[in-house]
Phi, psi and omega in degrees: 000150181298146178268139182236136180290144175252115177304150185300327181291324177290321176302320180297320179296320181291314181292340178271001180292154176261112181258140180277140177279335184274314182241152180282070181231157178214145181238131174290126191282349185224162178282120181261148180284172188294339179271327185278320185304312180300327180292316178294318181300320179298322179292318179298319180296331179298338180248022174088005182286116181241130181293131177242117178296322181300316184268354184050045184199164170277129180256128181253158180300326180194173180291334178297326178296322178293320179298319179293323177298315180296319178298321178295317180296323180290324182278337180087012176221151176215163179279150179304135184300138169275163174289161177302320181298316179293318182298317184269356188051046185270067177259089189293152185292119181292157182306320181296322179285324175303315180299319179296318180293316180297321178299317180288329186283331179054057182284139176239154180303138178091348178293147173269123186237138178245133167238106173282154179047058194282344181060236177267008170081033179301317180282317182298314182292323178295320177293321179297321179297337178269008175093008179281156174263111193253139170238134183231150175230148167204147181283335188266115186305315180300326177293322178298321176300317179299316180297316182293327177293340175274002180083015181270150174281099187241144183231138177272106182193154168285116186304327181295343178265356181281124179300133182286139175212128185282073187250357192243141176282328181219145169236122177245130188207148173227080188281172172302142186265322197290151174053037176071015180298328181296326177299315181295315183294316181292318179301320178290320183295329179301333181286350182266356183278138169289160173306130182084358179286170184227138174247132174234123187222140165279137178224162173298142185299340179299342180297339181276343187219342184295144191248010175292164185302318183299316181288321179297316179294322180296314179298323178296320178298314182294318179297319180297332179269003179077018182280169180229142175234123179229145181290140172275159180302149177305145178061029178299332182254016182302319181293343179264001173104011178210149173253027178306133178290129187231164179220163179242127179254133173231122181212141180254149171281152178300142180287000000 
């Protein structure tokens, strides 16, 4: 992405922010005028910083994003801001894909269901409506607020850091796609299934054909478990803001 210069006064405002050691949040330490605040905010957004009224702070995807922001302020250049959707990979599951996942999942009332990286909870809320007991995770604090307002048991955490426990009858998921993140998320999520449980996941379409070691090993794992991966129709996520080629994975835990 193109590099943009950061004027020294804006760099000073960023370097003067108060960042939390516990959570990836930052607070602008001074009152900025109406012309300066939007300029600073655009730079923060380039590194995933989203204003959260609940936390009265900018919330970042992780501490590494804050480190990159600080390095940019120190160097005096930054990359052109991505949209919030691009930064968070917030391509929520469209209704047609939700229906496809629910059909494959065969959810029954009383089942314990997990949705990692739940976003606004398209899958979690649909499972809850069918009588399931749902647990959801998301890294982005504002999304967790949305989930909780729906009455869901939602937790703010990076799912990959959540200790695995085989407590769930079903895992429904639409994980981050880029750079093989979906492989990591699905591999971790499989550890949460009870014996006989089922995982249904949207994945990047490359899982069906890419030949690197990670993808080859992943397909071998799914095949060994009797799972299936099928391509979803083109532009299945167009209404969600991307034409990323996608696939649907269905795999059961051993009984």
